[in-house]
C-alpha positions in Angstrom: -10.1 10.5 35.3 -6.9 12.5 35.9 -4.8 14.4 33.3 -1.8 12.7 31.8 1.8 13.0 33.0 3.6 15.2 30.5 7.3 14.9 29.8 9.7 16.4 27.3 12.3 13.6 27.7 11.7 10.3 26.0 14.2 8.4 28.2 12.7 9.7 31.4 9.2 8.9 30.1 10.3 5.3 29.3 11.6 5.0 32.9 8.3 6.3 34.3 6.3 3.8 32.2 8.4 0.9 33.4 7.8 2.1 37.0 4.1 2.3 36.3 3.4 -1.0 34.5 6.3 -3.2 35.6 9.3 -4.9 33.8 7.2 -7.2 31.6 6.0 -4.9 28.8 3.8 -5.8 25.8 4.0 -2.7 23.6 1.4 -2.1 21.0 2.5 0.2 18.2 0.0 1.3 15.4 0.5 0.2 11.8 2.6 2.5 9.6 2.8 6.2 10.3 1.3 6.5 13.8 4.0 4.9 15.9 5.5 6.8 18.8 9.0 6.5 17.4 10.9 8.4 20.1 9.2 6.7 23.0 9.5 3.3 21.4 13.2 3.8 20.8 13.7 5.0 24.4 11.9 1.9 25.7 14.0 -0.3 23.4 17.3 1.2 24.6 16.2 0.7 28.2 15.4 -3.0 27.6 18.6 -3.4 25.6 20.6 -2.2 28.6 18.7 -4.1 31.2 18.0 -7.8 30.4 15.7 -8.0 33.4 13.1 -6.1 31.4 11.1 -8.2 29.0 9.9 -6.2 26.0 7.5 -7.6 23.4 6.5 -5.3 20.5 3.4 -6.1 18.5 2.9 -4.0 15.4 2.7 -3.9 11.6 4.2 -2.1 8.6 7.5 -0.9 10.2 8.4 2.0 7.9 12.1 2.2 6.8 13.7 4.5 4.3 14.7 2.7 1.1 18.4 1.8 0.9 18.9 -0.4 -2.1 20.8 -3.7 -2.3 23.1 -3.3 -5.3 25.7 -0.5 -5.8 23.6 1.2 -8.4 20.5 1.1 -6.2 22.4 2.5 -3.3 23.7 5.4 -5.5 20.1 6.2 -6.4 18.5 5.6 -3.0 21.2 7.4 -0.9 20.5 11.0 -1.9 16.8 10.3 -2.1 16.8 9.1 1.5 18.8 12.1 2.6 16.3 14.4 0.9 13.1 12.8 2.0 13.9 11.3 5.4 16.3 13.7 7.0 15.1 14.1 10.6 12.8 11.1 10.6 13.8 8.9 13.5 14.6 5.3 12.6 12.9 2.7 14.8 15.7 1.1 16.8 14.3 -2.4 16.6 14.0 -2.5 12.8 17.6 -3.3 11.8 18.3 -5.9 14.5 14.9 -7.5 13.8 15.8 -7.9 10.1 19.3 -9.2 10.9 18.0 -11.5 13.7 20.2 -9.9 16.3 17.5 -8.7 18.8 18.5 -9.1 22.4 17.1 -12.3 24.0 14.7 -10.2 26.2 13.1 -8.4 23.2 10.7 -9.9 20.7 9.0 -8.2 17.8 5.9 -9.6 16.1 4.4 -8.0 12.9 1.2 -8.9 11.1 2.0 -6.9 8.0 5.4 -6.2 6.4 6.7 -3.4 4.2 6.4 -5.2 0.9 9.3 -7.4 0.1 11.5 -5.9 2.9 11.9 -9.2 4.9 12.1 -11.9 2.3 15.7 -12.6 3.2 15.2 -12.2 7.0 14.7 -15.7 8.7 14.0 -14.0 12.0 11.3 -11.7 10.7 9.8 -14.6 8.7 9.7 -16.7 11.9 8.1 -14.1 14.1 5.5 -12.9 11.6 1.8 -13.4 12.6 -0.6 -14.1 9.8 -3.8 -12.3 10.6 -6.7 -10.4 9.1 -6.5 -6.8 10.0 -9.7 -7.0 12.1 -8.2 -9.9 14.2 -5.0 -8.0 15.1 -6.7 -6.3 18.1 -7.8 -9.7 19.6 -4.3 -11.1 19.2 -2.8 -8.1 20.9 -5.2 -8.3 23.8 -4.5 -12.1 24.2 -0.8 -11.3 24.5 -1.6 -9.0 27.5 -0.8 -5.6 25.9 -0.1 -3.1 28.7 1.5 -0.2 26.8 0.3 1.5 23.6 2.6 4.1 22.0 0.8 6.4 19.6 1.8 9.5 17.6 -0.8 12.3 18.1 -1.5 15.8 16.9 -2.5 18.4 19.4 -4.5 21.6 19.3 -4.7 24.0 22.3 -2.5 24.2 25.4 -2.8 23.0 29.0 -6.3 22.1 30.2 -7.8 23.1 26.9 -5.5 20.8 24.9 -7.2 18.4 22.5 -5.5 15.4 20.9 -6.1 13.5 17.7 -4.8 10.1 16.9 -5.1 11.3 13.3 -4.0 8.8 10.7 -4.0 5.7 12.9 -7.4 5.2 14.4 -7.4 1.7 13.1 -6.4 -0.5 16.1 -6.3 2.1 18.8 -10.0 3.0 18.8 -10.8 -0.7 18.9 -8.6 -1.4 21.9 -9.7 1.7 23.9 -12.8 0.1 25.5 -10.7 -2.8 26.9 -8.1 -0.4 28.2 -10.7 1.6 30.0 -12.3 -1.5 31.5 -8.9 -2.9 32.6 -8.0 0.5 34.2 -11.3 0.5 36.0 -10.5 -3.0 37.4 -7.2 -1.6 38.8 -4.7 -2.7 36.2 -1.7 -0.5 35.6 -1.6 0.3 31.9 0.0 3.1 29.8 -1.5 4.8 26.8 1.3 7.1 25.7 0.7 9.9 23.2 3.8 11.3 21.4 2.9 14.8 20.2 3.9 15.7 16.6 2.1 18.6 15.1 3.5 17.7 11.7 0.6 15.2 11.8 -2.7 16.5 10.5 -5.3 17.0 13.2 -8.2 14.8 12.2 -11.5 15.7 14.0 -14.4 13.4 15.0 -13.8 9.9 16.1 -10.0 10.4 16.0 -10.2 13.0 18.8 -9.4 11.9 22.3 -9.6 13.8 25.5 -6.4 14.3 27.5 -7.7 12.1 30.2 -7.6 9.1 27.9 -3.8 9.3 28.0 -1.6 8.2 30.9 1.5 9.9 29.6 2.2 12.4 26.9 5.6 13.2 25.3 6.0 16.7 24.1 8.7 19.0 22.8 10.4 17.3 19.9 8.7 17.2 16.5 10.1 15.6 13.4 9.1 15.1 9.8 6.6 12.4 8.9 7.5 9.4 7.0 6.6 9.8 3.3 6.0 7.4 0.5 7.1 8.7 -3.0 4.7 8.1 -5.8 5.8 5.4 -8.2 5.5 6.1 -12.0 2.3 4.7 -13.6 3.0 2.6 -16.7 0.6 2.2 -19.6 -0.2 -1.3 -18.4 -1.2 0.2 -15.1 -3.4 2.6 -16.9 -5.0 -0.1 -18.9 -6.0 -1.8 -15.6 -7.1 1.5 -14.1 -9.3 2.3 -17.1 -11.0 -1.1 -17.0 -11.6 -0.8 -13.3 -13.0 2.7 -13.5 -15.5 1.5 -16.1 -17.0 -0.8 -13.4 -17.7 2.0 -10.9 -21.3 3.2 -10.9 -22.2 6.8 -10.0 -23.6 6.9 -6.5 -21.6 3.8 -5.5 -18.9 3.0 -2.9 -15.2 2.7 -3.5 -12.1 1.1 -1.9 -8.6 1.5 -3.4 -5.3 -0.1 -2.5 -1.8 1.5 -2.5 0.5 1.6 -5.4 0.7 2.6 -9.1 -2.5 0.6 -10.0 -4.4 2.5 -7.4 -3.1 5.8 -8.8 -4.0 4.7 -12.3 -7.6 4.0 -11.2 -7.8 7.3 -9.4 -6.6 9.2 -12.4 -8.9 7.2 -14.7 -11.9 8.1 -12.5 -11.0 11.8 -12.7 -10.5 11.5 -16.5 -13.9 9.9 -16.8 -15.4 12.7 -14.8 -13.8 15.6 -16.6 -13.3 14.2 -20.1 -15.7 11.4 -20.6 -15.1 11.3 -24.4 -11.4 10.8 -23.9 -12.1 8.1 -21.2 -14.4 6.3 -23.6 -11.9 6.6 -26.5 -9.1 5.1 -24.3 -11.3 2.2 -23.3 -12.3 1.6 -27.0 -8.6 1.6 -27.9 -8.0 -1.2 -25.5 -10.6 -3.4 -27.2 -14.3 -4.1 -27.4 -16.4 -4.7 -24.3 -18.3 -8.0 -24.1 -22.0 -7.3 -24.7 -23.1 -8.8 -21.4 -21.2 -6.3 -19.2 -22.4 -2.8 -18.4 -19.8 -0.1 -18.8 -19.9 3.2 -16.9 -18.4 6.1 -18.8 -20.5 9.1 -17.6 -19.3 11.9 -15.3 -20.2 11.6 -11.6 -23.3 13.6 -10.6 -24.2 12.0 -7.3 -20.6 11.1 -6.6 -18.9 8.3 -4.6 -18.6 7.4 -1.0 -15.4 5.6 0.2 -15.0 2.9 2.8 -11.3 1.9 2.7 -9.0 0.7 5.4 -6.3 2.9 3.9 -7.0 6.5 3.1 -4.6 6.7 0.1 -3.8 10.2 -1.2 -5.8 9.4 -4.3 -9.0 9.8 -2.3 -8.1 13.4 -1.6 -7.7 13.9 -5.3 -11.1 12.5 -5.9 -12.5 14.7 -3.1 -10.9 17.8 -4.6 -12.2 16.8 -8.1 -15.8 16.7 -6.8 -16.1 12.9 -7.2 -15.9 11.8 -3.6 -18.9 13.6 -2.4 -21.8 11.2 -1.6 -22.2 11.5 2.1 -22.9 8.6 4.5 -25.6 9.0 7.1 -23.1 10.7 9.5 -22.1 13.2 6.8 -18.7 11.7 6.0 -17.8 11.0 2.4 -14.9 8.7 3.5 -14.4 6.3 6.4 -10.9 4.9 6.7 -8.6 3.3 9.3 -5.2 4.7 8.5 -3.3 6.9 6.1 0.1 7.1 4.6 1.4 9.1 1.6 3.7 11.8 0.2 4.4 15.0 2.0 2.0 16.9 -0.2 -0.8 14.7 1.0 -0.2 15.6 4.7 0.2 19.3 3.7 -3.1 19.3 1.8 -4.9 17.6 4.6 -3.7 20.2 7.1 -4.7 23.0 4.8 -8.3 21.8 4.5 -10.9 23.8 6.5 -11.9 21.8 9.6 -15.5 21.3 8.2 -14.0 19.8 5.0 -11.5 17.6 7.0 -14.4 16.3 9.1 -15.9 14.7 6.0 -12.8 12.5 5.8 -13.5 10.5 8.9 -10.9 8.2 10.5 -12.5 5.3 12.3 -11.7 2.0 14.0 -10.7 -0.8 11.6 -13.7 -2.9 12.8 -16.0 -0.2 11.6 -14.4 0.1 8.1 -13.5 -3.5 7.4 -16.5 -5.3 8.9 -20.3 -5.0 8.6 -20.8 -6.0 12.3 -22.1 -3.1 14.5 -24.4 -0.5 12.9 -24.9 -3.1 10.1 -28.1 -1.6 8.7 -26.5 1.8 8.4 -23.4 0.4 6.8 -25.5 -1.5 4.3 -27.3 1.7 3.4 -24.0 3.7 3.1 -22.1 1.0 1.2 -24.3 0.5 -1.8 -23.0 -0.6 -5.1 -19.5 -1.1 -3.6 -16.4 -1.7 -5.7 -13.6 -3.0 -3.5 -10.5 -2.8 -5.6 -7.4 -4.7 -4.3 -4.0 -5.5 -5.7 -2.7 -9.0 -6.2 0.6 -10.6 -7.1 -0.8 -13.6 -9.0 -4.0 -15.4 -9.8 -4.7 -19.0 -10.8 -6.6 -20.0 -13.9 -9.4 -21.3 -11.6 -9.8 -17.9 -9.9 -7.8 -18.1 -6.7 -5.7 -15.0 -5.8 -2.2 -14.7 -4.3 -1.4 -11.4 -2.7 0.8 -11.8 0.4 3.1 -14.8 0.3 5.4 -16.8 -2.0 5.0 -20.5 -2.7 7.9 -21.4 -0.4 6.2 -19.8 2.6 8.1 -16.5 2.7 5.8 -13.6 3.4 6.0 -10.6 1.1 3.6 -8.3 2.9 0.5 -9.6 4.7 -3.2 -10.3 4.3 -4.2 -7.0 5.9 -7.8 -6.3 5.1 -8.0 -7.9 1.7 -10.2 -10.9 2.9 -12.4 -8.5 4.8 -13.4 -6.6 1.7 -13.9 -9.8 -0.3 -16.3 -11.0 2.4 -18.1 -7.6 2.3 -18.5 -7.8 -1.5 -20.3 -11.1 -1.1 -22.4 -9.8 1.8 -23.5 -6.4 0.3 -26.2 -6.0 -2.3 -24.7 -4.9 -5.7 -21.1 -5.1 -4.4 -18.1 -6.5 -6.3 -14.7 -7.7 -5.3 -12.2 -6.6 -7.9 -8.6 -8.0 -8.0 -6.2 -6.1 -10.1 -2.8 -7.4 -11.3 -0.4 -7.1 -14.2 -0.6 -10.1 -16.5 3.1 -10.7 -16.5 6.4 -9.7 -14.9 10.1 -9.8 -15.7 12.3 -12.0 -13.6 16.0 -12.5 -14.3 15.5 -10.9 -17.7 12.7 -13.3 -18.8 9.0 -12.8 -18.8 6.9 -14.7 -16.3 3.1 -15.0 -16.2 1.2 -13.8 -13.2 -1.7 -16.0 -14.1 -0.7 -19.6 -13.4 -2.4 -23.0 -13.4 -1.8 -23.7 -9.7 0.3 -22.1 -6.9 1.4 -23.3 -3.5 -0.3 -20.5 -1.5 -3.6 -18.7 -1.7 -4.7 -15.5 -0.1 -8.3 -15.5 -1.4 -9.6 -19.0 -2.3 -11.3 -19.6 -5.6 -14.7 -20.1 -4.1 -14.6 -16.3 -3.4 -13.7 -15.4 -7.0 -15.5 -12.4 -8.4 -13.7 -10.0 -10.8 -10.1 -10.1 -12.0 -8.6 -7.4 -14.1 -5.3 -7.3 -16.0 -4.2 -4.8 -18.7 -5.8 -7.1 -21.2 -9.3 -6.9 -19.9 -11.9 -8.0 -17.3 -12.7 -11.5 -16.2 -16.1 -11.9 -14.7 -15.9 -15.0 -12.5 -18.6 -14.9 -9.8 -20.8 -17.9 -9.9 -19.2 -19.2 -13.1 -18.3 -22.9 -13.8 -14.7 -24.0 -13.7 -14.7 -24.3 -17.5 -16.0 -20.7 -18.0 -13.7 -19.4 -15.3 -10.7 -20.9 -17.1 -11.9 -19.4 -20.4 -12.4 -16.0 -18.9 -9.0 -16.0 -17.2 -7.3 -17.1 -20.4 -8.8 -14.2 -22.2 -6.9 -11.7 -19.9 -3.6 -13.7 -19.9 -0.5 -12.6 -21.7 -0.4 -14.3 -25.2 3.0 -15.6 -24.5 1.6 -18.0 -21.9 -1.8 -18.8 -23.1 -0.9 -22.0 -25.0 0.9 -23.6 -22.1 -2.0 -22.8 -19.7 -4.5 -24.2 -22.2 -2.6 -27.5 -22.2 -2.6 -27.6 -18.4 -6.4 -27.0 -18.3 -7.0 -29.7 -21.0 -4.9 -32.2 -19.1 -6.9 -31.6 -16.0 -10.1 -31.9 -17.9 -11.2 -28.4 -17.1 -11.6 -27.2 -20.7 -12.7 -29.0 -23.9 -10.1 -30.6 -26.2 -11.1 -28.4 -29.1 -11.1 -25.1 -27.1 -9.9 -22.2 -29.2 -8.4 -19.0 -27.8 -9.8 -15.7 -28.8 -8.0 -13.8 -31.6 -7.1 -10.9 -29.2 -3.4 -10.0 -29.2 -2.5 -9.8 -25.5 0.9 -8.3 -25.8 2.7 -5.4 -24.1 3.2 -3.9 -27.5 -0.6 -3.7 -28.1 -1.1 -1.9 -24.9 1.6 0.6 -25.7 0.2 1.1 -29.2 -3.3 1.6 -27.9 -2.5 4.1 -25.1 0.6 5.9 -26.3 -1.5 8.6 -28.1 -3.3 9.4 -24.9 0.0 9.7 -23.0 1.5 12.0 -25.7 -1.7 14.1 -25.5 -1.1 14.5 -21.7 -4.2 12.4 -20.6 -2.1 9.6 -19.1 0.9 11.2 -17.3 3.6 9.1 -15.7 3.0 10.8 -12.3 -0.7 11.7 -12.3 -0.9 12.5 -8.6 2.4 14.4 -8.4 5.9 13.2 -7.5 8.8 13.8 -5.1 11.3 12.7 -7.7 13.5 15.2 -9.5 13.6 15.4 -13.3 16.9 13.4 -13.3 15.4 10.8 -11.0 12.4 10.5 -13.2 14.7 9.8 -16.2 16.6 7.2 -14.2 13.5 5.2 -12.9 12.8 3.2 -16.1 16.5 2.4 -16.5 16.9 1.2 -12.9 13.7 -0.8 -13.3 15.2 -2.4 -16.4 18.4 -3.3 -14.5 16.5 -4.8 -11.6 14.5 -7.0 -14.0 17.8 -8.1 -15.6 19.4 -9.2 -12.3 20.7 -12.8 -12.8 20.2 -12.6 -16.6 23.9 -12.2 -17.5 23.4 -12.1 -21.3 20.9 -9.3 -21.0 23.1 -7.3 -18.6 26.0 -7.8 -21.0 23.9 -6.4 -23.9 22.9 -3.4 -21.7 26.6 -2.8 -20.8 27.7 -3.0 -24.4 25.0 -0.5 -25.4 26.3 2.0 -22.8 30.0 1.3 -23.6 29.5 2.1 -27.3 27.1 5.0 -26.6 29.2 7.8 -28.0 27.9 11.3 -27.4 25.5 11.6 -24.4 22.4 13.9 -24.3 21.9 16.6 -21.7 19.3 14.4 -20.0 21.7 11.4 -19.9 24.5 13.6 -18.5 22.1 14.9 -15.7 21.1 11.3 -14.9 24.7 10.1 -14.7 25.6 13.1 -12.5 22.7 12.3 -10.2 24.3 8.8 -9.8 27.7 10.3 -9.2 28.9 8.7 -12.4 29.3 11.7 -14.7 33.1 11.7 -14.2 34.1 8.1 -13.3 37.1 7.9 -11.0 37.8 4.2 -11.2 37.4 1.2 -13.5 34.4 0.1 -11.4 32.7 3.5 -11.8 33.4 3.5 -15.5 31.7 0.1 -15.8 28.7 1.3 -13.7 28.4 4.4 -15.8 28.3 2.2 -19.0 25.6 0.0 -17.4 23.4 2.9 -16.4 23.8 4.7 -19.7 23.0 1.4 -21.6 19.9 1.0 -19.4 18.9 4.6 -20.2 19.2 3.9 -23.9 17.4 0.5 -23.8 14.5 1.6 -21.6 
């Protein structure tokens, strides 16, 4: 094998790749962070200018800075984007893909969307490919991929250089054997590495020799894409506390992204460091059914993690001495990709190499499936708790996580089904679906537990554990009647009666069924957990934040305004509250200044200032 061609010019490199593979290009870009942005943009520009080039891009999770849709959201998001994403190159295909204005010779297929980003994009909805994460490689190979563009970290210079594909081993490691075989058969392929030493150098399976690459782009580094941490509500904490009580010492853990995952991470750390406080918080949420074992003790043997996404919470668990049970290869975590805030990348880079090696990045087939080294995986993944987020669940136990009833895709299946399947295949494992019991839409509450729904991500015959802020529903192997009763017990009280009527009409529950006396209301959760928040045990940003103090003040108000969209009466009340507000506090003045509304210059700005101030007061 020969060393790669090295270039410092992305446009020149794109031209060389076209000369090497031809004018019909199927470009594979990793999910999320690991895309070779500069190279991909150069290839896009070349195809845009020359319609004789056919460019097909196959990828997932195209990252884009938040922009906001309303005037108020744009005022909040604009300065945030300037601060967090200055210097991060935008992918050239993203905006025209969303708008449906891609050139006719360029096609983009994604198998996982940035959540909610493309709900109003017919083009993106039409070119979306529904796929389990583990099947993406097969689909990419079937389409004849001949170019892969991957961001890499490098250590050393010249012949002694080493490369790491770092936070995106997921699909690339799975596709490498086929690339090698096709090269050996004489095919012209291009594995392109785009060096960016802002990327943590992950050792082990993520390391590739220079000879694996056909081309390397060097010379222009740029900041990594970051994901700011959302605030964790008391409802999130209730879910996280319940989930943490299901995790046995010495077990295996998988966590999803978002505030519920952060709540679970913090709850596990709380349990480890302050078990009495953890137990008291659980007790405040209500009694535990006698038949269920509850784990409240600190972690002595510790946990091992097998999670497609290495969320930053795992690093917190590692640093807290909880993520420490080694697999047979010595790793305490196996994951396929990572993405997080800047502090996460900085902490990874600061770890000694021997410690970083314990956080092992592997191919997605290794993490998400049991096939291959199955006996070792079974030994490693004992007592697994696979915790995934959901949007909705039905009263009979089906789960909705990726798509709306009308067919529009919110995000994607990703690896959720893979971990559900593992939970049923592994001894002592459980599949845990976490969701909030209700949401606000157009100013009105809506239940996230419904009788039926026109789409299912995980079918009800794979039901196991469902958690809301109101408790835990144990569903595995239970009859339809008992499943309905268990789900009703964790449903918001405002919707229980209507769901009972639906279940009775369908003959799934007895006519004289009585609901439990539990008061499943947001107010009860706030009452139960507020003392723990005030004592500092349940902070709004348990894993840190990139938001300024003024932005943290604004977040609940902006969330309130978003929930009130379309609810004109509620918006009018919020406006009136701000219009009549009188003297403003220092915090309110700082928040209005952050929005550019402290000194309104027009009638429109005066109205916006009143709306924001009213939301600050009402939230």
